[in-house]
Backbone and ligand atoms as CSV (ligand in chain L), in Angstrom:
chain,resi,resn,atom,element,x,y,z
A,1,MET,N,N,120.969,96.285,114.594
A,1,MET,CA,C,120.681,97.643,115.081
A,1,MET,C,C,121.983,98.316,115.467
A,2,SER,N,N,122.002,99.603,115.327
A,2,SER,CA,C,123.197,100.316,115.784
A,2,SER,C,C,122.831,101.655,116.395
A,3,LEU,N,N,123.691,102.057,117.298
A,3,LEU,CA,C,123.484,103.335,117.972
A,3,LEU,C,C,123.880,104.473,117.041
A,4,ARG,N,N,123.091,105.540,117.081
A,4,ARG,CA,C,123.427,106.735,116.302
A,4,ARG,C,C,123.761,107.860,117.277
A,5,ARG,N,N,124.495,108.843,116.789
A,5,ARG,CA,C,124.839,109.974,117.647
A,5,ARG,C,C,123.635,110.911,117.743
A,6,ILE,N,N,123.321,111.334,118.957
A,6,ILE,CA,C,122.224,112.290,119.156
A,6,ILE,C,C,122.775,113.710,119.036
A,7,LEU,N,N,122.202,114.465,118.120
A,7,LEU,CA,C,122.650,115.841,117.907
A,7,LEU,C,C,122.166,116.726,119.057
A,8,THR,N,N,122.984,117.690,119.431
A,8,THR,CA,C,122.626,118.590,120.532
A,8,THR,C,C,122.782,120.048,120.104
A,9,VAL,N,N,122.101,120.911,120.839
A,9,VAL,CA,C,122.011,122.324,120.419
A,9,VAL,C,C,123.345,123.072,120.476
A,10,ASP,N,N,124.303,122.560,121.244
A,10,ASP,CA,C,125.588,123.278,121.332
A,10,ASP,C,C,126.356,123.233,120.014
A,11,THR,N,N,126.270,122.084,119.290
A,11,THR,CA,C,127.059,121.955,118.052
A,11,THR,C,C,126.213,121.737,116.801
A,12,ASP,N,N,124.951,121.370,116.961
A,12,ASP,CA,C,124.163,120.934,115.797
A,12,ASP,C,C,122.854,121.708,115.622
A,13,MET,N,N,122.823,122.937,116.103
A,13,MET,CA,C,121.584,123.720,116.054
A,13,MET,C,C,121.050,123.848,114.624
A,14,ALA,N,N,121.944,124.067,113.643
A,14,ALA,CA,C,121.492,124.285,112.255
A,14,ALA,C,C,120.728,123.066,111.728
A,15,VAL,N,N,121.201,121.871,112.063
A,15,VAL,CA,C,120.516,120.652,111.607
A,15,VAL,C,C,119.188,120.499,112.342
A,16,LEU,N,N,119.216,120.720,113.658
A,16,LEU,CA,C,117.995,120.560,114.469
A,16,LEU,C,C,116.900,121.538,114.042
A,17,LYS,N,N,117.290,122.660,113.424
A,17,LYS,CA,C,116.317,123.676,112.983
A,17,LYS,C,C,115.692,123.332,111.628
A,18,GLN,N,N,116.207,122.276,110.967
A,18,GLN,CA,C,115.680,121.881,109.659
A,18,GLN,C,C,114.271,121.319,109.760
A,19,LYS,N,N,113.507,121.524,108.683
A,19,LYS,CA,C,112.193,120.903,108.581
A,19,LYS,C,C,112.353,119.539,107.918
A,20,SER,N,N,111.750,118.517,108.502
A,20,SER,CA,C,111.898,117.169,107.967
A,20,SER,C,C,110.864,116.890,106.875
A,21,ALA,N,N,111.233,116.010,105.938
A,21,ALA,CA,C,110.376,115.704,104.790
A,21,ALA,C,C,109.567,114.426,105.042
A,22,PRO,N,N,108.354,114.353,104.465
A,22,PRO,CA,C,107.544,113.140,104.607
A,22,PRO,C,C,108.263,111.923,104.020
A,23,VAL,N,N,107.919,110.756,104.555
A,23,VAL,CA,C,108.451,109.485,104.067
A,23,VAL,C,C,107.501,108.973,102.987
A,24,ALA,N,N,108.046,108.550,101.851
A,24,ALA,CA,C,107.205,108.096,100.731
A,24,ALA,C,C,106.579,106.738,101.041
A,25,GLU,N,N,107.342,105.861,101.690
A,25,GLU,CA,C,106.852,104.510,101.942
A,25,GLU,C,C,107.559,103.945,103.171
A,26,VAL,N,N,106.822,103.215,104.009
A,26,VAL,CA,C,107.432,102.585,105.189
A,26,VAL,C,C,108.062,101.267,104.728
A,27,ASP,N,N,109.304,101.338,104.299
A,27,ASP,CA,C,109.998,100.141,103.800
A,27,ASP,C,C,111.074,99.698,104.796
A,28,ASP,N,N,111.868,98.718,104.410
A,28,ASP,CA,C,112.880,98.178,105.321
A,28,ASP,C,C,113.901,99.235,105.739
A,29,ALA,N,N,114.234,100.140,104.838
A,29,ALA,CA,C,115.209,101.188,105.173
A,29,ALA,C,C,114.663,102.079,106.292
A,30,VAL,N,N,113.371,102.381,106.236
A,30,VAL,CA,C,112.740,103.195,107.280
A,30,VAL,C,C,112.681,102.404,108.584
A,31,ARG,N,N,112.416,101.091,108.474
A,31,ARG,CA,C,112.370,100.250,109.689
A,31,ARG,C,C,113.749,100.138,110.342
A,32,VAL,N,N,114.805,100.084,109.542
A,32,VAL,CA,C,116.169,100.073,110.104
A,32,VAL,C,C,116.420,101.389,110.849
A,33,LEU,N,N,116.004,102.487,110.236
A,33,LEU,CA,C,116.143,103.791,110.899
A,33,LEU,C,C,115.392,103.786,112.230
A,34,MET,N,N,114.150,103.279,112.231
A,34,MET,CA,C,113.344,103.266,113.463
A,34,MET,C,C,113.966,102.350,114.519
A,35,ASP,N,N,114.499,101.196,114.100
A,35,ASP,CA,C,115.168,100.280,115.044
A,35,ASP,C,C,116.374,100.975,115.675
A,36,ASP,N,N,117.167,101.632,114.842
A,36,ASP,CA,C,118.355,102.336,115.351
A,36,ASP,C,C,117.954,103.465,116.294
A,37,MET,N,N,116.915,104.191,115.918
A,37,MET,CA,C,116.460,105.311,116.756
A,37,MET,C,C,115.986,104.813,118.114
A,38,LEU,N,N,115.247,103.680,118.098
A,38,LEU,CA,C,114.728,103.149,119.360
A,38,LEU,C,C,115.886,102.723,120.273
A,39,GLU,N,N,116.858,102.024,119.697
A,39,GLU,CA,C,118.015,101.576,120.475
A,39,GLU,C,C,118.769,102.787,121.045
A,40,THR,N,N,118.925,103.804,120.206
A,40,THR,CA,C,119.630,105.029,120.617
A,40,THR,C,C,118.865,105.727,121.744
A,41,MET,N,N,117.536,105.760,121.610
A,41,MET,CA,C,116.692,106.397,122.634
A,41,MET,C,C,116.774,105.647,123.961
A,42,TYR,N,N,116.692,104.297,123.911
A,42,TYR,CA,C,116.785,103.504,125.143
A,42,TYR,C,C,118.133,103.703,125.816
A,43,ALA,N,N,119.188,103.784,125.010
A,43,ALA,CA,C,120.546,103.895,125.560
A,43,ALA,C,C,120.768,105.245,126.229
A,44,ALA,N,N,120.030,106.262,125.774
A,44,ALA,CA,C,120.318,107.642,126.219
A,44,ALA,C,C,120.257,107.870,127.750
A,45,PRO,N,N,119.219,107.509,128.514
A,45,PRO,CA,C,117.922,107.006,128.074
A,45,PRO,C,C,116.935,108.158,127.892
A,46,GLY,N,N,115.926,107.895,127.026
A,46,GLY,CA,C,114.881,108.889,126.799
A,46,GLY,C,C,113.574,108.204,126.498
A,47,ILE,N,N,112.486,108.995,126.350
A,47,ILE,CA,C,111.161,108.405,126.098
A,47,ILE,C,C,110.642,108.734,124.703
A,48,GLY,N,N,111.343,109.635,123.982
A,48,GLY,CA,C,110.927,109.963,122.624
A,48,GLY,C,C,112.112,110.468,121.830
A,49,LEU,N,N,112.089,110.213,120.517
A,49,LEU,CA,C,113.189,110.679,119.669
A,49,LEU,C,C,112.668,110.891,118.250
A,50,ALA,N,N,113.033,112.013,117.654
A,50,ALA,CA,C,112.681,112.296,116.266
A,50,ALA,C,C,113.914,112.069,115.390
A,51,ALA,N,N,113.677,111.664,114.134
A,51,ALA,CA,C,114.794,111.286,113.254
A,51,ALA,C,C,115.816,112.413,113.087
A,52,ILE,N,N,115.352,113.650,113.069
A,52,ILE,CA,C,116.289,114.764,112.894
A,52,ILE,C,C,117.292,114.817,114.041
A,53,GLN,N,N,116.928,114.259,115.190
A,53,GLN,CA,C,117.867,114.260,116.333
A,53,GLN,C,C,119.034,113.300,116.128
A,54,VAL,N,N,118.915,112.406,115.132
A,54,VAL,CA,C,120.081,111.613,114.737
A,54,VAL,C,C,120.540,112.053,113.343
A,55,GLY,N,N,120.116,113.246,112.943
A,55,GLY,CA,C,120.614,113.849,111.705
A,55,GLY,C,C,119.905,113.432,110.436
A,56,VAL,N,N,118.738,112.772,110.587
A,56,VAL,CA,C,117.990,112.311,109.406
A,56,VAL,C,C,116.717,113.145,109.257
A,57,PRO,N,N,116.628,114.007,108.230
A,57,PRO,CA,C,115.473,114.910,108.112
A,57,PRO,C,C,114.229,114.248,107.521
A,58,LYS,N,N,113.742,113.202,108.204
A,58,LYS,CA,C,112.528,112.496,107.771
A,58,LYS,C,C,111.499,112.566,108.871
A,59,ARG,N,N,110.207,112.501,108.499
A,59,ARG,CA,C,109.134,112.633,109.483
A,59,ARG,C,C,108.882,111.286,110.162
A,60,VAL,N,N,109.801,110.927,111.042
A,60,VAL,CA,C,109.793,109.652,111.756
A,60,VAL,C,C,110.080,109.916,113.231
A,61,ILE,N,N,109.291,109.240,114.095
A,61,ILE,CA,C,109.427,109.403,115.549
A,61,ILE,C,C,109.363,108.021,116.200
A,62,VAL,N,N,110.151,107.818,117.249
A,62,VAL,CA,C,109.967,106.635,118.099
A,62,VAL,C,C,109.703,107.104,119.524
A,63,MET,N,N,109.041,106.242,120.299
A,63,MET,CA,C,108.620,106.634,121.644
A,63,MET,C,C,108.395,105.374,122.484
A,64,ASP,N,N,108.621,105.470,123.775
A,64,ASP,CA,C,108.226,104.403,124.697
A,64,ASP,C,C,107.900,105.052,126.031
A,65,LEU,N,N,106.624,105.009,126.402
A,65,LEU,CA,C,106.168,105.688,127.617
A,65,LEU,C,C,105.914,104.710,128.755
A,66,ALA,N,N,106.339,103.458,128.585
A,66,ALA,CA,C,106.097,102.457,129.636
A,66,ALA,C,C,106.876,102.819,130.896
A,67,PRO,N,N,106.240,102.698,132.074
A,67,PRO,CA,C,106.976,102.929,133.320
A,67,PRO,C,C,108.147,101.946,133.430
A,68,LYS,N,N,109.168,102.359,134.200
A,68,LYS,CA,C,110.418,101.583,134.289
A,68,LYS,C,C,110.211,100.134,134.703
A,69,ASP,N,N,109.198,99.868,135.556
A,69,ASP,CA,C,108.997,98.509,136.068
A,69,ASP,C,C,108.089,97.675,135.162
A,70,GLU,N,N,107.753,98.201,133.981
A,70,GLU,CA,C,106.902,97.456,133.051
A,70,GLU,C,C,107.681,97.104,131.788
A,71,PRO,N,N,107.225,96.082,131.059
A,71,PRO,CA,C,107.945,95.707,129.833
A,71,PRO,C,C,107.938,96.851,128.826
A,72,PRO,N,N,108.947,96.903,127.946
A,72,PRO,CA,C,109.004,97.970,126.946
A,72,PRO,C,C,107.765,97.973,126.059
A,73,ALA,N,N,107.344,99.165,125.640
A,73,ALA,CA,C,106.190,99.312,124.758
A,73,ALA,C,C,106.527,100.337,123.678
A,74,PRO,N,N,107.378,99.917,122.717
A,74,PRO,CA,C,107.812,100.877,121.696
A,74,PRO,C,C,106.665,101.310,120.788
A,75,ARG,N,N,106.689,102.579,120.420
A,75,ARG,CA,C,105.708,103.111,119.466
A,75,ARG,C,C,106.487,103.767,118.341
A,76,TYR,N,N,105.952,103.656,117.137
A,76,TYR,CA,C,106.608,104.197,115.950
A,76,TYR,C,C,105.611,105.062,115.186
A,77,PHE,N,N,106.076,106.208,114.727
A,77,PHE,CA,C,105.207,107.148,114.022
A,77,PHE,C,C,105.903,107.618,112.747
A,78,VAL,N,N,105.243,107.413,111.615
A,78,VAL,CA,C,105.758,107.919,110.347
A,78,VAL,C,C,104.728,108.910,109.801
A,79,ASN,N,N,105.201,110.057,109.343
A,79,ASN,CA,C,104.339,111.127,108.812
A,79,ASN,C,C,103.175,111.472,109.750
A,80,PRO,N,N,103.413,111.675,111.032
A,80,PRO,CA,C,102.307,111.966,111.947
A,80,PRO,C,C,101.680,113.332,111.669
A,81,GLU,N,N,100.375,113.389,111.887
A,81,GLU,CA,C,99.637,114.656,111.743
A,81,GLU,C,C,98.729,114.816,112.949
A,82,ILE,N,N,98.574,116.047,113.401
A,82,ILE,CA,C,97.587,116.346,114.442
A,82,ILE,C,C,96.280,116.702,113.734
A,83,LEU,N,N,95.230,115.918,113.994
A,83,LEU,CA,C,93.944,116.161,113.333
A,83,LEU,C,C,93.102,117.142,114.132
A,84,TRP,N,N,93.328,117.168,115.439
A,84,TRP,CA,C,92.535,118.009,116.327
A,84,TRP,C,C,93.324,118.231,117.616
A,85,ALA,N,N,93.240,119.434,118.141
A,85,ALA,CA,C,93.873,119.725,119.427
A,85,ALA,C,C,92.866,120.453,120.300
A,86,SER,N,N,92.809,120.105,121.585
A,86,SER,CA,C,91.844,120.716,122.499
A,86,SER,C,C,92.192,122.169,122.765
A,87,GLU,N,N,91.164,122.949,123.091
A,87,GLU,CA,C,91.417,124.334,123.504
A,87,GLU,C,C,92.050,124.348,124.882
A,88,GLU,N,N,91.669,123.366,125.674
A,88,GLU,CA,C,92.250,123.237,127.014
A,88,GLU,C,C,93.747,122.958,126.890
A,89,THR,N,N,94.538,123.728,127.610
A,89,THR,CA,C,95.985,123.497,127.607
A,89,THR,C,C,96.442,123.091,129.006
A,90,LYS,N,N,97.653,122.578,129.065
A,90,LYS,CA,C,98.186,122.076,130.326
A,90,LYS,C,C,99.699,122.274,130.321
A,91,PRO,N,N,100.253,122.757,131.426
A,91,PRO,CA,C,101.718,122.850,131.476
A,91,PRO,C,C,102.324,121.509,131.888
A,92,TRP,N,N,103.494,121.198,131.353
A,92,TRP,CA,C,104.165,119.940,131.674
A,92,TRP,C,C,105.659,120.216,131.655
A,93,GLU,N,N,106.384,119.675,132.596
A,93,GLU,CA,C,107.830,119.887,132.590
A,93,GLU,C,C,108.480,118.985,131.547
A,94,GLU,N,N,109.115,119.613,130.558
A,94,GLU,CA,C,109.712,118.864,129.460
A,94,GLU,C,C,111.228,118.925,129.502
A,95,GLY,N,N,111.824,117.927,128.881
A,95,GLY,CA,C,113.258,117.895,128.656
A,95,GLY,C,C,113.476,117.347,127.261
A,96,CYS,N,N,114.715,117.293,126.807
A,96,CYS,CA,C,114.984,116.860,125.435
A,96,CYS,C,C,116.413,116.347,125.344
A,97,LEU,N,N,116.590,115.202,124.681
A,97,LEU,CA,C,117.943,114.638,124.558
A,97,LEU,C,C,118.868,115.573,123.773
A,98,SER,N,N,118.304,116.471,122.981
A,98,SER,CA,C,119.133,117.424,122.228
A,98,SER,C,C,119.443,118.686,123.033
A,99,VAL,N,N,118.816,118.797,124.211
A,99,VAL,CA,C,119.067,119.935,125.109
A,99,VAL,C,C,119.350,119.347,126.493
A,100,PRO,N,N,120.467,118.611,126.626
A,100,PRO,CA,C,120.666,117.804,127.829
A,100,PRO,C,C,120.615,118.602,129.136
A,101,ASP,N,N,119.973,117.998,130.127
A,101,ASP,CA,C,119.942,118.516,131.505
A,101,ASP,C,C,119.187,119.830,131.680
A,102,ILE,N,N,118.370,120.201,130.705
A,102,ILE,CA,C,117.539,121.401,130.839
A,102,ILE,C,C,116.080,120.942,130.908
A,103,TYR,N,N,115.362,121.449,131.893
A,103,TYR,CA,C,113.948,121.088,132.054
A,103,TYR,C,C,113.157,122.357,132.322
A,104,ASP,N,N,111.999,122.466,131.667
A,104,ASP,CA,C,111.146,123.617,131.953
A,104,ASP,C,C,109.716,123.321,131.527
A,105,ASP,N,N,108.772,124.087,132.084
A,105,ASP,CA,C,107.358,123.891,131.775
A,105,ASP,C,C,107.011,124.445,130.403
A,106,VAL,N,N,106.281,123.634,129.640
A,106,VAL,CA,C,105.745,124.083,128.357
A,106,VAL,C,C,104.239,123.869,128.399
A,107,GLU,N,N,103.502,124.850,127.907
A,107,GLU,CA,C,102.042,124.775,127.882
A,107,GLU,C,C,101.608,124.298,126.493
A,108,ARG,N,N,100.870,123.200,126.454
A,108,ARG,CA,C,100.409,122.666,125.153
A,108,ARG,C,C,98.963,122.205,125.304
A,109,PRO,N,N,98.269,121.992,124.157
A,109,PRO,CA,C,96.930,121.391,124.228
A,109,PRO,C,C,96.970,120.091,125.043
A,110,ALA,N,N,95.967,119.909,125.904
A,110,ALA,CA,C,95.957,118.758,126.815
A,110,ALA,C,C,95.573,117.463,126.102
A,111,HIS,N,N,94.769,117.577,125.034
A,111,HIS,CA,C,94.311,116.398,124.295
A,111,HIS,C,C,94.503,116.651,122.802
A,112,VAL,N,N,94.952,115.644,122.095
A,112,VAL,CA,C,95.058,115.750,120.638
A,112,VAL,C,C,94.562,114.462,119.992
A,113,ARG,N,N,94.143,114.593,118.739
A,113,ARG,CA,C,93.830,113.399,117.949
A,113,ARG,C,C,94.857,113.347,116.835
A,114,LEU,N,N,95.467,112.204,116.634
A,114,LEU,CA,C,96.514,112.133,115.628
A,114,LEU,C,C,96.341,110.987,114.655
A,115,ARG,N,N,97.023,111.153,113.531
A,115,ARG,CA,C,97.002,110.138,112.473
A,115,ARG,C,C,98.439,109.908,112.044
A,116,TYR,N,N,98.824,108.667,111.854
A,116,TYR,CA,C,100.201,108.354,111.460
A,116,TYR,C,C,100.257,106.957,110.864
A,117,LEU,N,N,101.387,106.631,110.269
A,117,LEU,CA,C,101.653,105.276,109.812
A,117,LEU,C,C,102.514,104.595,110.862
A,118,ASP,N,N,102.200,103.328,111.166
A,118,ASP,CA,C,102.973,102.620,112.186
A,118,ASP,C,C,104.175,101.893,111.565
A,119,TYR,N,N,104.815,101.048,112.336
A,119,TYR,CA,C,106.023,100.317,111.925
A,119,TYR,C,C,105.801,99.527,110.629
A,120,HIS,N,N,104.569,99.073,110.433
A,120,HIS,CA,C,104.265,98.258,109.261
A,120,HIS,C,C,103.582,99.056,108.156
A,121,GLY,N,N,103.507,100.369,108.334
A,121,GLY,CA,C,102.909,101.210,107.302
A,121,GLY,C,C,101.398,101.277,107.382
A,122,LYS,N,N,100.834,100.777,108.500
A,122,LYS,CA,C,99.379,100.793,108.678
A,122,LYS,C,C,98.949,102.172,109.175
A,123,LEU,N,N,97.847,102.682,108.614
A,123,LEU,CA,C,97.340,103.994,108.999
A,123,LEU,C,C,96.574,103.888,110.322
A,124,ILE,N,N,96.980,104.676,111.297
A,124,ILE,CA,C,96.359,104.645,112.625
A,124,ILE,C,C,95.809,106.028,112.961
A,125,GLU,N,N,94.636,106.048,113.570
A,125,GLU,CA,C,94.103,107.293,114.135
A,125,GLU,C,C,93.824,107.042,115.595
A,126,GLU,N,N,94.301,107.919,116.462
A,126,GLU,CA,C,94.004,107.725,117.877
A,126,GLU,C,C,94.095,109.027,118.661
A,127,ASP,N,N,93.545,108.979,119.883
A,127,ASP,CA,C,93.581,110.133,120.768
A,127,ASP,C,C,94.751,110.006,121.723
A,128,ALA,N,N,95.313,111.133,122.094
A,128,ALA,CA,C,96.419,111.144,123.051
A,128,ALA,C,C,96.131,112.151,124.153
A,129,ASP,N,N,96.392,111.725,125.392
A,129,ASP,CA,C,96.235,112.603,126.566
A,129,ASP,C,C,97.509,112.516,127.402
A,130,ASP,N,N,97.570,113.358,128.415
A,130,ASP,CA,C,98.638,113.314,129.417
A,130,ASP,C,C,100.025,113.250,128.761
A,131,LEU,N,N,100.879,112.360,129.300
A,131,LEU,CA,C,102.271,112.301,128.820
A,131,LEU,C,C,102.336,111.991,127.323
A,132,TYR,N,N,101.435,111.140,126.844
A,132,TYR,CA,C,101.429,110.792,125.415
A,132,TYR,C,C,101.185,112.041,124.569
A,133,ALA,N,N,100.222,112.856,124.976
A,133,ALA,CA,C,99.915,114.095,124.238
A,133,ALA,C,C,101.109,115.049,124.252
A,134,VAL,N,N,101.746,115.153,125.409
A,134,VAL,CA,C,102.908,116.043,125.540
A,134,VAL,C,C,104.028,115.568,124.630
A,135,CYS,N,N,104.308,114.264,124.715
A,135,CYS,CA,C,105.461,113.702,124.009
A,135,CYS,C,C,105.264,113.769,122.492
A,136,ILE,N,N,104.079,113.436,122.013
A,136,ILE,CA,C,103.894,113.440,120.550
A,136,ILE,C,C,103.971,114.881,120.017
A,137,GLN,N,N,103.465,115.836,120.775
A,137,GLN,CA,C,103.557,117.226,120.318
A,137,GLN,C,C,105.006,117.723,120.349
A,138,HIS,N,N,105.738,117.337,121.381
A,138,HIS,CA,C,107.163,117.691,121.481
A,138,HIS,C,C,107.940,117.105,120.299
A,139,GLU,N,N,107.700,115.819,120.015
A,139,GLU,CA,C,108.445,115.160,118.937
A,139,GLU,C,C,108.038,115.708,117.570
A,140,MET,N,N,106.737,116.002,117.407
A,140,MET,CA,C,106.293,116.549,116.114
A,140,MET,C,C,106.855,117.943,115.896
A,141,ASP,N,N,107.057,118.694,116.956
A,141,ASP,CA,C,107.758,119.982,116.843
A,141,ASP,C,C,109.129,119.788,116.200
A,142,HIS,N,N,109.847,118.743,116.625
A,142,HIS,CA,C,111.187,118.473,116.067
A,142,HIS,C,C,111.130,118.348,114.545
A,143,LEU,N,N,110.042,117.731,114.036
A,143,LEU,CA,C,109.923,117.521,112.591
A,143,LEU,C,C,109.803,118.848,111.855
A,144,ASN,N,N,109.412,119.887,112.592
A,144,ASN,CA,C,109.309,121.231,111.995
A,144,ASN,C,C,110.445,122.149,112.456
A,145,GLY,N,N,111.483,121.554,113.023
A,145,GLY,CA,C,112.645,122.347,113.434
A,145,GLY,C,C,112.425,123.165,114.694
A,146,VAL,N,N,111.431,122.750,115.495
A,146,VAL,CA,C,111.107,123.506,116.710
A,146,VAL,C,C,111.524,122.690,117.941
A,147,LEU,N,N,112.231,123.340,118.863
A,147,LEU,CA,C,112.672,122.704,120.111
A,147,LEU,C,C,111.790,123.184,121.255
A,148,PHE,N,N,111.740,122.399,122.333
A,148,PHE,CA,C,110.853,122.821,123.438
A,148,PHE,C,C,111.303,124.157,124.023
A,149,ILE,N,N,112.598,124.444,123.941
A,149,ILE,CA,C,113.075,125.733,124.481
A,149,ILE,C,C,112.605,126.912,123.626
A,150,ASP,N,N,112.160,126.635,122.391
A,150,ASP,CA,C,111.593,127.704,121.555
A,150,ASP,C,C,110.235,128.174,122.090
A,151,HIS,N,N,109.636,127.370,122.973
A,151,HIS,CA,C,108.356,127.763,123.585
A,151,HIS,C,C,108.571,128.622,124.835
A,152,LEU,N,N,109.819,128.755,125.267
A,152,LEU,CA,C,110.119,129.535,126.469
A,152,LEU,C,C,110.433,130.976,126.075
A,153,SER,N,N,110.643,131.833,127.059
A,153,SER,CA,C,111.040,133.209,126.763
A,153,SER,C,C,112.424,133.190,126.102
A,154,ARG,N,N,112.737,134.247,125.362
A,154,ARG,CA,C,114.034,134.336,124.707
A,154,ARG,C,C,115.169,134.228,125.732
A,155,LEU,N,N,114.953,134.860,126.870
A,155,LEU,CA,C,115.966,134.845,127.932
A,155,LEU,C,C,116.253,133.403,128.389
A,156,LYS,N,N,115.173,132.675,128.654
A,156,LYS,CA,C,115.324,131.288,129.127
A,156,LYS,C,C,115.947,130.399,128.049
A,157,ARG,N,N,115.535,130.642,126.798
A,157,ARG,CA,C,116.057,129.826,125.696
A,157,ARG,C,C,117.559,130.064,125.525
A,158,ASP,N,N,117.953,131.334,125.506
A,158,ASP,CA,C,119.378,131.654,125.342
A,158,ASP,C,C,120.195,131.079,126.493
A,159,ARG,N,N,119.627,131.178,127.694
A,159,ARG,CA,C,120.336,130.670,128.870
A,159,ARG,C,C,120.498,129.140,128.777
A,160,ALA,N,N,119.467,128.452,128.270
A,160,ALA,CA,C,119.526,126.989,128.133
A,160,ALA,C,C,120.634,126.590,127.165
A,161,VAL,N,N,120.689,127.269,126.011
A,161,VAL,CA,C,121.718,126.936,125.008
A,161,VAL,C,C,123.106,127.196,125.583
A,162,LYS,N,N,123.241,128.311,126.294
A,162,LYS,CA,C,124.529,128.654,126.909
A,162,LYS,C,C,124.952,127.574,127.906
A,163,GLN,N,N,123.983,127.107,128.703
A,163,GLN,CA,C,124.283,126.082,129.712
A,163,GLN,C,C,124.741,124.779,129.064
A,164,VAL,N,N,124.078,124.399,127.961
A,164,VAL,CA,C,124.460,123.163,127.265
A,164,VAL,C,C,125.869,123.313,126.691
A,165,LYS,N,N,126.171,124.484,126.136
A,165,LYS,CA,C,127.516,124.733,125.577
A,165,LYS,C,C,128.575,124.640,126.668
A,166,LYS,N,N,128.267,125.241,127.800
A,166,LYS,CA,C,129.203,125.268,128.919
A,166,LYS,C,C,129.462,123.837,129.430
A,167,ALA,N,N,128.385,123.046,129.561
A,167,ALA,CA,C,128.519,121.670,130.047
A,167,ALA,C,C,129.337,120.827,129.062
A,168,ALA,N,N,129.108,121.053,127.754
A,168,ALA,CA,C,129.842,120.289,126.726
A,168,ALA,C,C,131.328,120.618,126.803
A,169,LYS,N,N,131.640,121.874,127.032
A,169,LYS,CA,C,133.043,122.310,127.143
A,169,LYS,C,C,133.696,121.666,128.367
A,170,ALA,N,N,132.951,121.632,129.474
A,170,ALA,CA,C,133.482,121.066,130.724
A,170,ALA,C,C,133.750,119.569,130.565
A,171,ASP,N,N,132.912,118.901,129.714
A,171,ASP,CA,C,133.061,117.452,129.475
A,171,ASP,C,C,134.230,117.142,128.550
A,172,ALA,N,N,134.581,118.095,127.703
A,172,ALA,CA,C,135.576,117.855,126.638
A,172,ALA,C,C,136.985,117.653,127.222
L,1,NI,NI,NI,113.208,116.595,122.075
């Protein structure tokens, strides 16, 4: 496994805005990508990561929502689709490894039903609520070139990008 660089909005906005393509088959190359993504996500640390965030425009997501005091519970999603979303929505404070240190409330459907291929290429259908629902919708947005700050007002979004640029400059 190896760590990959996480792209951020200050320097990599054009890549992050790309739409990712479906994966033809869950083979060893895709599993290497998922292993690397998971390691990169844990190191960050974060709870979800889409392949485009490491510069790979494929419909692949990794996630681990286990509380800190519990053993890791990695989840892998290839070609995920939302089959159903509730009319009921819920605000949740979100952040993103590609928009470091920015947090804001995003309103999304509270419950979704999804379908995806897992690490072994097995087709899974399941329901997601709470943090799982928030995270899978956030990560699936990435596959379509959408960032959580795109759900905010233009003013807030511009301010977030400016803040990330400023912080990156201060770090340099
Ligand atoms: Ni994100």
